[in-house]
C-alpha positions as a printed Julia matrix, in Angstrom:
599×3 Matrix{Float64}:
 -16.17   35.02   -1.0
 -13.16   36.77    0.54
 -15.2    37.7     3.61
 -16.35   34.09    4.01
 -12.74   32.86    3.82
 -11.65   35.44    6.4
 -14.48   34.52    8.77
 -13.7    30.85    8.38
 -10.07   31.53    9.3
 -11.15   33.58   12.33
 -13.51   30.96   13.73
 -10.78   28.42   13.18
  -8.23   30.56   15.04
 -10.45   31.19   18.04
 -10.13   27.67   19.49
  -7.14   26.46   17.47
  -4.97   25.23   20.37
  -7.7    23.17   21.96
  -8.75   21.93   18.52
  -5.22   20.69   17.78
  -4.77   19.11   21.2
  -8.14   17.38   21.09
  -7.78   16.31   17.44
  -4.34   14.81   18.04
  -5.26   12.94   21.23
  -8.55   11.69   19.77
  -6.89   10.4    16.59
  -4.01    8.72   18.43
  -6.25    6.94   20.95
  -8.93    5.84   18.48
  -6.43    4.77   15.8
  -4.46    2.6    18.22
  -7.66    1.16   19.67
  -9.2     0.45   16.27
  -6.09   -1.17   14.78
  -5.53   -3.29   17.91
  -9.09   -4.62   17.81
  -8.87   -5.17   14.06
  -5.65   -7.18   14.4
  -7.06   -9.32   17.22
 -10.26   -9.78   15.25
  -8.45  -10.96   12.12
  -6.43  -13.48   14.11
  -9.62  -14.76   15.77
 -11.44  -14.99   12.42
  -8.48  -16.87   10.94
  -8.62  -19.43   13.74
 -12.37  -19.83   13.39
 -12.0   -20.29    9.63
  -9.3   -22.93   10.11
  -6.57  -20.85    8.42
  -3.1   -20.05    9.73
  -2.43  -17.34    7.16
  -3.95  -15.28    4.35
  -2.77  -15.1     0.76
  -4.24  -13.94   -2.52
  -5.32  -17.54   -3.12
  -7.45  -17.99    0.02
  -8.56  -14.47    0.88
 -11.72  -14.77   -1.24
 -12.89  -17.84    0.69
 -11.88  -16.23    3.99
 -13.96  -13.11    3.34
 -17.2   -15.1     3.06
 -16.71  -17.11    6.25
 -19.38  -16.34    8.91
 -16.94  -15.06   11.53
 -15.19  -12.9     8.92
 -18.48  -11.3     7.93
 -19.27  -10.68   11.6
 -15.82   -9.11   12.07
 -16.27   -6.85    9.04
 -19.69   -5.75   10.29
 -18.4    -5.05   13.8
 -15.38   -3.09   12.51
 -17.59   -1.09   10.11
 -20.02   -0.17   12.91
 -17.14    0.69   15.24
 -15.51    2.86   12.57
 -18.77    4.72   11.88
 -19.32    5.32   15.61
 -15.8     6.72   16.01
 -16.23    9.05   13.0
 -19.67   10.14   14.22
 -18.23   10.87   17.65
 -15.43   12.93   16.11
 -17.95   14.8    13.97
 -20.04   15.59   17.04
 -16.95   16.78   18.91
 -15.91   19.21   16.19
 -19.45   20.52   15.75
 -19.47   21.18   19.49
 -16.13   22.98   19.21
 -17.18   25.28   16.37
 -20.63   25.86   17.72
 -18.91   27.2    20.83
 -16.4    29.21   18.77
 -19.22   30.84   16.8
 -20.63   32.24   20.03
 -17.17   33.03   21.45
 -17.09   30.16   23.95
 -13.67   28.7    24.67
 -14.01   24.92   24.68
 -11.59   22.74   26.62
 -10.75   19.25   25.3
 -12.92   17.42   27.86
 -15.83   19.73   27.13
 -15.43   19.03   23.42
 -15.46   15.27   24.1
 -18.52   15.54   26.37
 -20.41   17.46   23.67
 -19.43   14.85   21.09
 -20.7    11.98   23.25
 -23.93   13.86   23.84
 -24.5    14.34   20.12
 -23.55   10.72   19.36
 -25.99    9.48   22.02
 -28.78   11.6    20.53
 -28.22   10.15   17.05
 -28.07    6.58   18.36
 -31.26    7.14   20.34
 -32.99    8.5    17.23
 -31.77    5.51   15.21
 -30.21    7.91   12.73
 -27.96    5.27   11.1
 -28.11    6.93    7.69
 -26.24    9.89    9.12
 -23.4     7.56   10.1
 -23.15    6.3     6.51
 -23.14    9.87    5.22
 -20.37   10.79    7.68
 -18.34    7.79    6.44
 -18.84    8.92    2.83
 -17.87   12.49    3.74
 -14.63   11.35    5.38
 -13.82    9.18    2.34
 -14.5    12.11    0.0
 -12.48   14.65    1.97
  -9.54   12.25    2.31
  -9.43   10.96   -1.26
  -5.98   12.34   -1.98
  -4.57   10.97    1.27
  -6.01    7.53    0.53
  -4.44    7.76   -2.92
  -1.08    8.51   -1.29
  -1.48    5.52    1.0
  -2.42    3.14   -1.77
   0.24    4.23   -4.25
   3.22    5.47   -2.26
   3.28    3.72    1.09
   4.52    0.13    1.28
   3.07   -2.43    1.45
  -0.27   -0.84    0.56
   0.99    0.43   -2.8
   0.43   -2.9    -4.53
  -3.33   -2.86   -3.84
  -4.32   -0.06   -6.22
  -1.88   -1.27   -8.88
  -3.39   -4.74   -8.87
  -6.93   -3.36   -8.92
  -6.33   -0.93  -11.78
  -4.95   -3.68  -14.0
  -8.51   -4.97  -14.38
 -10.86   -2.87  -16.58
 -13.89   -3.68  -14.44
 -12.08   -2.47  -11.32
 -11.26    0.81  -13.06
 -14.89    1.23  -14.11
 -16.06    0.38  -10.58
 -13.66    2.95   -9.1
 -14.94    5.71  -11.41
 -18.55    4.8   -10.58
 -17.72    4.83   -6.85
 -16.19    8.31   -7.09
 -19.22    9.66   -8.97
 -21.62    8.19   -6.41
 -19.49    9.58   -3.6
 -19.59   13.05   -5.14
 -23.34   13.16   -5.76
 -24.02   11.81   -2.25
 -21.64   13.96   -0.21
 -22.0    17.41   -1.77
 -25.77   17.81   -1.25
 -25.39   16.59    2.34
 -22.48   18.79    3.43
 -24.57   20.46    6.14
 -26.76   17.49    7.1
 -24.52   16.78   10.12
 -25.23   20.24   11.51
 -28.96   20.01   10.83
 -29.2    16.63   12.56
 -26.8    17.17   15.46
 -27.41   20.84   16.23
 -31.07   21.29   15.26
 -32.06   17.68   16.08
 -33.67   17.08   12.69
 -34.28   13.64   11.22
 -31.84   12.47    8.57
 -34.0    13.22    5.55
 -35.11   16.61    6.87
 -31.47   17.49    7.57
 -30.34   16.24    4.17
 -33.04   18.24    2.36
 -32.17   21.39    4.32
 -28.5    20.85    3.5
 -29.3    20.5    -0.21
 -31.3    23.74   -0.12
 -28.26   25.54    1.32
 -25.87   23.99   -1.2
 -28.14   24.58   -4.2
 -28.47   28.3    -3.53
 -24.74   28.76   -2.93
 -23.3    25.97   -5.04
 -20.61   28.07   -6.74
 -19.42   29.64   -3.49
 -19.38   26.32   -1.63
 -17.55   24.45   -4.4
 -14.97   27.2    -4.81
 -14.3    27.29   -1.08
 -13.9    23.5    -1.02
 -11.5    23.56   -3.98
  -9.41   26.3    -2.37
  -9.3    24.52    0.95
  -8.48   21.03   -0.37
  -6.02   22.42   -2.91
  -4.17   24.35   -0.2
  -4.06   21.24    2.02
  -2.63   19.08   -0.78
  -0.02   21.67   -1.77
   0.92   22.11    1.89
   1.33   18.36    2.33
   3.57   18.07   -0.72
   5.76   21.03    0.3
   6.23   19.76    3.86
   6.97   16.24    2.58
   9.6    17.48    0.14
  11.19   19.57    2.87
  11.25   16.57    5.23
  12.79   14.37    2.52
  15.45   16.99    1.85
  16.37   17.13    5.54
  16.41   13.32    5.78
  18.48   12.88    2.62
  20.97   15.45    3.87
  21.14   13.65    7.22
  21.85   10.2     5.72
  24.83   11.59    3.79
  26.51   12.0     7.18
  26.39    8.24    7.84
  29.78    6.54    7.35
  28.37    3.68    5.25
  26.57    4.8     2.07
  25.05    1.34    1.67
  23.33    1.82    5.01
  22.22    5.29    3.98
  20.7     4.1     0.72
  18.9     1.25    2.47
  17.34    3.23    5.3
  16.41    6.37    3.36
  13.26    4.88    1.77
  12.21    3.39    5.11
  12.6     6.77    6.82
  10.68    8.53    4.03
   7.88    5.96    4.28
   7.49    6.8     7.97
   7.57   10.51    7.2
   4.79    9.91    4.67
   2.67    8.08    7.22
   3.17   10.73    9.9
   2.33   13.56    7.51
  -0.75   11.76    6.2
  -1.92   11.3     9.81
  -1.47   14.99   10.65
  -2.82   16.23    7.31
  -5.97   14.15    7.71
  -6.42   15.55   11.21
  -5.9    19.15   10.08
  -8.18   18.73    7.06
 -10.92   17.4     9.33
 -10.52   20.32   11.73
 -10.54   22.86    8.9
 -13.33   21.15    6.99
 -15.73   21.22    9.93
 -14.67   24.77   10.79
 -15.56   26.04    7.32
 -18.83   24.1     7.1
 -19.88   25.1    10.61
 -19.4    28.8     9.97
 -21.28   28.61    6.67
 -24.16   26.67    8.23
 -24.49   28.97   11.23
 -24.33   32.01    8.93
 -26.85   30.65    6.45
 -29.18   29.28    9.12
 -29.24   32.08   11.71
 -28.89   35.29    9.75
 -25.52   35.78   11.39
 -23.81   39.11   10.91
 -20.07   39.34   11.2
 -18.82   40.77   14.49
 -16.0    43.23   14.24
 -14.64   42.61   17.74
 -14.81   39.95   20.42
 -15.14   37.1    17.92
 -11.41   36.49   17.77
  -8.29   37.87   19.28
  -6.29   40.2    17.07
  -3.21   38.7    15.47
   0.14   39.99   16.52
   2.51   41.34   13.92
   4.72   38.26   13.65
   2.12   35.52   14.12
   2.47   34.16   10.59
   6.26   34.17   10.81
   6.17   32.24   14.06
   3.8    29.74   12.54
   6.14   29.2     9.58
   9.08   28.66   11.93
   7.01   26.21   13.97
   6.05   24.22   10.84
   9.69   24.04    9.74
  10.83   22.97   13.2
   8.15   20.28   13.3
   9.22   19.1     9.85
  12.83   18.78   10.94
  11.72   16.93   14.07
   9.59   14.47   12.07
  12.47   13.85    9.66
  15.08   13.21   12.35
  12.79   11.06   14.5
  11.8     8.96   11.48
  15.45    8.6    10.49
  16.46    7.64   14.04
  13.69    5.03   14.21
  14.68    3.55   10.85
  18.34    3.28   11.9
  17.62    1.96   15.39
  14.85   -0.46   14.47
  16.54   -3.81   14.18
  19.93   -5.4    14.2
  20.0    -6.56   10.6
  19.83   -3.08    9.08
  22.45   -1.67   11.4
  24.64   -4.77   11.47
  28.14   -4.92   10.02
  28.01   -8.54    8.84
  26.07   -9.2     5.63
  25.29  -12.71    4.46
  25.81  -13.66    0.84
  22.7   -13.19   -1.28
  21.98  -15.07   -4.48
  20.72  -13.35   -7.62
  17.89  -14.73   -9.74
  17.3   -13.49  -13.29
  13.54  -12.95  -13.62
  12.21  -15.06  -16.56
  15.85  -15.26  -17.63
  17.57  -11.96  -18.22
  14.31  -10.48  -19.48
  15.64   -6.94  -20.05
  18.43   -8.2   -22.3
  16.5   -10.89  -24.23
  12.91  -12.08  -24.71
  11.56  -13.59  -21.48
  11.36  -17.37  -20.97
  13.53  -18.18  -23.98
  16.9   -19.91  -24.34
  18.37  -16.55  -25.33
  17.29  -15.14  -21.95
  18.88  -18.13  -20.2
  22.15  -17.51  -22.07
  22.13  -13.82  -21.1
  21.54  -14.75  -17.46
  24.56  -17.06  -17.53
  26.62  -14.33  -19.2
  25.56  -11.85  -16.51
  26.62  -14.25  -13.72
  23.18  -14.77  -12.21
  22.92  -17.62   -9.69
  19.42  -18.68  -10.79
  17.06  -18.23  -13.68
  13.37  -18.0   -12.8
  11.11  -19.55  -15.42
   7.34  -20.11  -15.74
   6.11  -23.47  -17.0
   2.79  -24.88  -18.17
   1.54  -27.73  -20.37
   0.71  -27.97  -24.07
  -2.27  -29.83  -25.45
  -0.18  -33.0   -25.8
   1.28  -32.74  -22.29
   4.72  -31.25  -23.01
   6.01  -28.87  -20.32
   6.96  -25.58  -21.97
   7.93  -22.08  -20.85
   5.33  -19.32  -20.75
   4.13  -16.77  -18.23
   0.76  -15.71  -19.69
  -2.18  -17.99  -20.33
  -2.18  -16.94  -24.0
   0.57  -16.12  -26.48
  -0.83  -12.73  -27.48
   1.89  -10.66  -25.79
   4.94  -12.63  -26.94
   3.78  -14.12  -30.25
   0.8   -12.0   -31.27
  -1.59  -14.98  -31.23
  -4.52  -14.75  -28.82
  -4.72  -18.47  -28.11
  -3.87  -20.3   -24.89
  -0.71  -22.41  -24.76
  -2.82  -25.37  -23.69
  -4.61  -25.32  -27.08
  -1.37  -26.04  -29.0
   0.62  -29.21  -29.42
   4.34  -28.81  -28.95
   4.9   -29.33  -32.69
   2.48  -26.49  -33.41
   4.3   -24.24  -30.92
   7.55  -24.83  -32.8
   6.05  -22.99  -35.77
   5.65  -19.83  -33.67
   8.36  -17.47  -32.49
   8.64  -15.39  -29.32
  11.4   -12.88  -30.07
  10.2   -10.28  -32.56
   8.1    -8.44  -29.96
  11.31   -7.78  -28.03
  13.58   -6.71  -30.9
  14.51   -7.67  -34.44
  17.73   -9.22  -33.14
  15.74  -12.1   -31.66
  13.37  -12.72  -34.56
  12.67  -16.44  -34.84
  13.47  -17.21  -31.19
  11.33  -20.28  -30.36
   9.25  -21.12  -27.31
  11.37  -23.74  -25.53
  10.35  -26.81  -23.58
  11.47  -27.29  -20.0
  13.57  -30.22  -21.16
  15.49  -27.98  -23.59
  16.11  -25.45  -20.85
  17.39  -28.17  -18.5
  19.76  -29.44  -21.17
  21.21  -25.94  -21.53
  21.26  -24.97  -17.82
  22.67  -28.23  -16.4
  26.05  -27.4   -14.91
  25.73  -23.72  -15.9
  23.05  -22.11  -13.71
  20.38  -23.03  -11.14
  16.7   -22.99  -12.07
  13.68  -21.65  -10.17
  10.77  -23.46  -11.85
   7.44  -21.73  -11.21
   4.44  -23.99  -11.79
   1.54  -21.99  -13.19
  -1.87  -22.79  -11.75
  -3.55  -25.17  -14.22
  -6.09  -26.7   -11.83
  -6.23  -29.76   -9.61
  -6.32  -32.26  -12.48
  -3.1   -31.04  -14.11
  -0.13  -33.42  -14.19
   2.3   -30.5   -14.31
   3.87  -31.19  -10.86
   4.41  -34.87  -11.68
   6.03  -34.12  -15.03
   8.36  -31.51  -13.57
   9.49  -33.97  -10.89
  10.07  -36.55  -13.6
  12.24  -34.17  -15.66
  14.27  -33.06  -12.63
  14.98  -36.72  -11.88
  15.79  -37.5   -15.5
  18.44  -34.78  -15.7
  19.62  -35.38  -12.12
  19.18  -31.71  -11.23
  17.66  -31.91   -7.75
  20.52  -29.82   -6.35
  20.2   -27.31   -9.18
  16.44  -26.77   -9.08
  13.84  -25.25   -6.78
  10.16  -25.65   -7.61
   7.82  -22.79   -6.66
   4.11  -22.1    -7.09
   1.3   -19.93   -5.79
  -0.83  -23.1    -5.63
   0.05  -24.79   -2.37
  -1.43  -28.17   -3.37
   1.17  -28.44   -6.16
   3.94  -28.11   -3.6
   2.36  -30.82   -1.46
   2.4   -33.14   -4.47
   6.03  -32.27   -5.24
   7.03  -33.09   -1.65
   5.13  -36.4    -1.75
   6.75  -37.42   -5.05
  10.29  -36.26   -4.25
  10.9   -35.11   -0.65
  14.44  -33.93   -1.47
  13.38  -31.39   -4.11
  13.29  -27.89   -2.62
   9.92  -26.15   -2.81
   8.87  -22.53   -2.44
   5.51  -20.89   -1.8
   4.85  -17.73   -3.85
   2.8   -15.11   -2.0
   2.1   -11.63   -3.36
   0.14  -10.57   -0.28
  -0.08  -12.51    2.97
  -0.97  -12.25    6.61
  -0.19  -14.71    9.38
   2.19  -17.62    9.91
   2.38  -18.73    6.28
   6.09  -19.66    6.36
   6.12  -22.46    8.93
   4.72  -25.36    6.86
   6.93  -28.43    6.56
   5.88  -28.67    2.92
   8.0   -25.7     1.85
  11.67  -24.76    2.09
  11.32  -21.1     1.16
   8.84  -18.3     0.66
   8.92  -16.2    -2.49
   7.52  -12.84   -1.5
   6.79   -9.47   -3.06
   9.62   -7.23   -1.87
   7.15   -4.65   -0.49
   6.19   -7.16    2.21
   9.71   -8.06    3.27
  10.59   -6.74    6.72
  13.32   -7.5     9.22
  10.85   -9.24   11.5
   9.56  -11.45    8.68
  13.07  -12.45    7.59
  14.04  -13.3    11.16
  10.83  -15.29   11.74
  11.25  -17.24    8.48
  14.89  -17.97    9.24
  13.94  -19.18   12.74
  11.63  -21.67   11.02
  14.44  -22.73    8.71
  12.88  -21.13    5.64
  14.71  -19.06    3.04
  13.28  -15.75    1.8
  13.24  -14.9    -1.92
  12.15  -11.33   -2.77
  10.62  -10.28   -6.1
  10.76   -8.3    -8.39
  13.52   -5.99   -7.13
  14.79   -3.5    -9.73
  15.59   -0.16   -8.06
  18.86    0.66   -6.3
  17.16    1.63   -3.07
  15.09   -1.57   -2.93
  18.12   -3.7    -3.77
  20.03   -2.06   -0.92
  17.1    -2.6     1.42
  16.85   -6.31    0.55
  20.58   -6.62    1.06
  20.47   -5.02    4.48
  17.47   -7.11    5.54
  19.4   -10.27    4.72
  17.06  -11.98    2.25
  18.47  -15.16    0.74
  17.66  -14.49   -2.9
  16.8   -11.41   -4.96
  14.69  -11.95   -8.07
  15.33   -9.1   -10.51
  15.15   -8.01  -14.13
  18.65   -6.52  -13.78
  21.11   -9.21  -12.57
  24.19   -7.06  -13.25
  22.88   -4.12  -11.22
  21.77   -6.46   -8.43
  25.2    -8.12   -8.25
  26.9    -4.73   -8.2
  24.7    -3.59   -5.3
  25.01   -6.86   -3.37
  28.77   -7.22   -3.63
  30.09   -3.68   -3.7
  31.99   -2.46   -0.68
  30.26    0.89   -0.42
  27.64    2.99   -2.17
  28.65    6.17   -3.97
  25.29    7.9    -4.33
  25.15   11.65   -3.84
  22.49   13.73   -2.1
  20.9    14.49   -5.49
  20.66   10.78   -6.29
  19.09   10.1    -2.88
  16.44   12.72   -3.6
  15.73   11.25   -7.03
  15.25    7.82   -5.48
  12.58    8.86   -2.99
  10.82   11.61   -5.0
  10.45    9.77   -8.3
C-alpha cells in the first residue's frame, strides 16, 4: 500500500506543471463556454415556450416543453463530450508519465481529441455515461458544498430534503452511483488505451477491482479524505485572512455586509481548483494502478521522476499560503468594488416586516403576534390567509392545523365557528394557551391605524374567491394605503388589480430566472434573500418595482440587504433588524466575523 501511494505521488510529480497548466486552462475555457451556451439556450427556450421568466410555479411546465427538452439533451451531450475529452487528455498525460515522456499542454489536448474521436467512432456512448457518473461520484463533497453553502444554490438541497420521497430518491441515487462507478474505475483506461468495447473494458475493470478491492478502496478513501481536509483548511485560512482584512475598513457596516459575499467567492474559487486537482490526482492514481496491474510493471528506481530537493515541501507550503492570501484579497477587492450600492455612502430607508407577526415572540398568525410586532416597532406584519368551509377569510400558513393546533385537518374543512373552539398558542408556550385563530377582519380591526399589513394569499386554486373577499375587506376598512396583497399565484394578483387597481400587489418568488419583475400587474417582488443582488435591485427599481426580501434573520444577511438597498426586510426578529438598519456603525469584532461565516 505504501509503495503504491509513493508511486502514485511520483507519477503525479513527473508532469505536474504541465498537468496544472493544462487542467486550469481546460477548465476555464470549457466552463465559460458551457455556461455561456447554457444561458443563451435557456433564454431561447423561454422565448419558444412563451415565458419571460421562470419561477417555482411555472418551472415544471417549462421543463416539459419541446425546446426545453431539446436544450437539456444538447447540454447533457455537450457536458459528456467535454468530460470525455478531459478524461482522454489526462489518460494521455499519465500514459506518457508512466513511460517517462514529458507531455506539453498541446500534446495532451491532441491526445485527448484522438481518444475522444476513437470513442465517438466506436459509438461507445455508455462510456460517456460512466465518465459522467464517475465525475459525480468523485465530486460529491464539492457538490454538497455548492448546494448547501453557496448562495443562491443553497436553497435547492434544503427544499428537496424537506420531502421524504426526495430523501429516499437521493439515497437510492447515491447507492446506484456507488455500485456503478466502483466496478468501472478502470474501464476508461481499457477502452481508451487498449481500444476495448465498453462491456469488455467494464468487465476487465471489475476483475482488477475485485482482486484488489481493499487496496483500491483504502487508496480512494485516503485520497478523497486528504482532498476534503485540504479544502477545509485552505478555506478557513482564506476566511481568516479576509475577516482580518475587513476589520481595516473604516465602516464596520460595510465590512459586515461584504464579508459573506467575499467568502462566497472564495468558496467558489476553491471548489473550482479543488475539483481540478481532484480530477488530476484521481486519474493519476487510477492510471498508475491500471498500468501496473495490466502490464506487469516493476517500479523503476531512477529515471521515472526527478529527485526532490530538500526544501520542496516547504516551498510548496509557502506557495499554497501565498495563493490563499491572493484568493482572499482578490475576492475581497471584487466584493468591495463590484457595484455602487454596496460601496455607497447614502443608504435609503428600509421598512421592517414582522414575519407572520412577531413569530419569535408570540405564536405566528395570531393577534398576540400582531401586538408584539406593534410593540417592537415593525412597519408591517406579514400574514397568511385562506378560507374556511363557510367562506370566512382566516389566518393560517399551513394547509392543516396539525403544527399549531395538533389537529391534522385542513382549515378549509372547518367553519369559522368550529375554528373558534380550537386554540393556536399552546404549541408555542403556556403563556399563550387559548390564543384563537383570528379572522382577517379581526386583524384589520386591530391593525388599522397601528401597523401596515402584508396579506399573503395562499394558493387555493382558480375557483377560490379569496382574492375577491380580501379586496372587499380592504375596502370595508378603508385600508388601501395600509395594505399590500402578495401571492405566489400570479393569477390572484391579476384579479386583485382588476377589482381594485389602487391596491398594491406583490409577486412572491422563491426561485426565479428572467425578467419577472416588469409586469404592470405588480408593484413589488417578494424574493428569497439568497437571490437578491445589486443588479436585481437596480433592475427592479428601474422598472418602478419595490424589492421585499425574506426571511432575513442573521446579522450578516441583514447588513447585506441594507447595503443592497432593498425596500423591505421580512424577518422573524424585527428588533434586531431595526437595530441593524438604523444603527450608525457596526461593532462586530474579528471573532464575531469568523463566527458569522464559519457557522
